[in-house]
N, C-alpha and C positions, 0 to 999 in steps of 0.2 A: 292798371299794371299789366304788364307784357308777360308772356309766360316765362320767359331769362329773369323778369322781377321775381316772378311767385319762386322759380327754382331757386334764388339768390337766399330768397327769405326762408325759405324749406330748410335751406342749406345751413345758414345761420342757426335757425331755432335745432335743428339737431345737431349741431354742433355744441351749443349750449348743454339742451337737456341730455342729450345722449352723450354724448366725450365727459363733460363736464363731471358728471357724477364717478366716473373712474379715477378722478384723482384723490377720492377718500377712502377707497377700496382699502388698502394698505392698514390706513389707521381706525377704522371699524372694528379692527380684531386684534392690534399691536397691544392695547394694554389687559387682555384677557387675563383672569387670575384664576377662572375655575371652569372647568369643561363646558358648564351650564353657557356661561357667559362667549366660550371660544365657539359651541353650535349655535347659539343666536346670533354672534356674528359673522360668523359663513353661511347662514341663512337669510341675513339682509345682506351681503353680498349677492349670493344667488338671485334676488330678487332686482339689485338694481343692477345686476349685469343685463337682467331681460331691456332694462332702457339703454344701456350700454348697446346692445345688439341692434334695436330699431334705429338708437341714432345710427349705427354705424352704416348700416343698410341706407336708411337715407340719405346719408350723406355722399357713397357712391354712387346711388342713383342719381341722387340731383348734380353732383360734381360731373359723371359724364353726359350727364343731359345739357347741362351749360356748355360741354366743350360739342354737342353735337347741334345747338343751335350757336357757337360761337367758336367756330374751329381753328381761329386765330389762336385758342387755347393750348391746342395741340401743338404749336411752335413754340411755346414759352416754358422757358427752363422750370420755373418756379413750378408750373401746372404738372409736367412732367415728374421733378424731383417729389413733390407733395403727392402725388398718387403712386409712385413706387413706396414711397414712404408709409403710404396708408394699407397698402398692401401687403405690406412686411407684417403692419400690426396686425392687421386682418388674420395673418396667417400662424403670426407667433401663438393664437389662441389653441388653435387646434394641435399645433406643433411642439408649444413649448410652456403654455400654460396649463393645458388639461392633461399634459403626463404630471405635471409639477403638483397639481391639484388632487391626481388619482390617490398618492398615499397617504394626505391628509383627509382627505372625504372617510377612507377606510379607517384611519384611527377614530376621525367623529364618529364614526357606526359603532366600533368595536370598543372603545374605551369606555371602562367602568368608574363609575365613583367621579370626584371633581377635579382629582390631581389630571393637570396636563402633562399628558409623557413628555417625559425630557426629549423624545424622538422630533416632536413639534417643531423645536425653534430652529434646527439647521434647515429641515422641508421649508417650513416658511421662509426663512432669511431669503431661499434660492428664490419662491415664488415669489415676493417682495420685491426683488432685485429686477428679474423680468417685468414686471408690472410698472416699478418704476422707468424701465429703460422703453417702454412703448409710452409711458406720460410724456417724456424727454421729446420725444420722437413727434408725440401730437404737439405739444408745445413750438419745436421745429417748423412743421406745416402752418398751423396759425400764423407765427412768423412772416412765413412764407407769402400765404397768402395775402396778409396785410401789408409788408414793404413790395413785393412780387419785384425783387432784387436784380433778378435775369430771367 
C-alpha cells in the first residue's frame, strides 16, 4: 500500500466515522419531552461531537496530504470546491453553531424542574437549521468526490 492509498483509506474512514454521526445530531434531542431527556440528549451530542472533530481534522489533513502527493488535485475544480465547502463547514462551528448553542447550554444549566422552557424551541430551531445546512454541504462534498464532475 502506497502512502497515497493509505491517506485515501484514512480519508474514507474519517468521513464515515467522523462525519456520519453528525447526521443524527438533531434527532438525538428533537423528541425530548423533559429537561432530563434534553440534558441527556445534549450530553450525547457533546460526546458525538468529539468524533466529528477528530474526523474533520483527519479529513482536512489527509485531503491536503493527498494534494501534496498528487498536485494535479489542486487543478481539479471538484477538489477546490470541496475544500472551500469543507473550510466553510469547519468555520460554521465557532462562527455560527457555538453562538447558537450558548443560550441553549445556559438554559440546560439554569432550568429547574422537568418542563422544557418555551424559549428552547426557537433557539433549537435556529441551531438545527444551521446543522442541516452543514449536512447538506457534506453531502455535496461527498457527491463531488465520487463523481468528480469538473
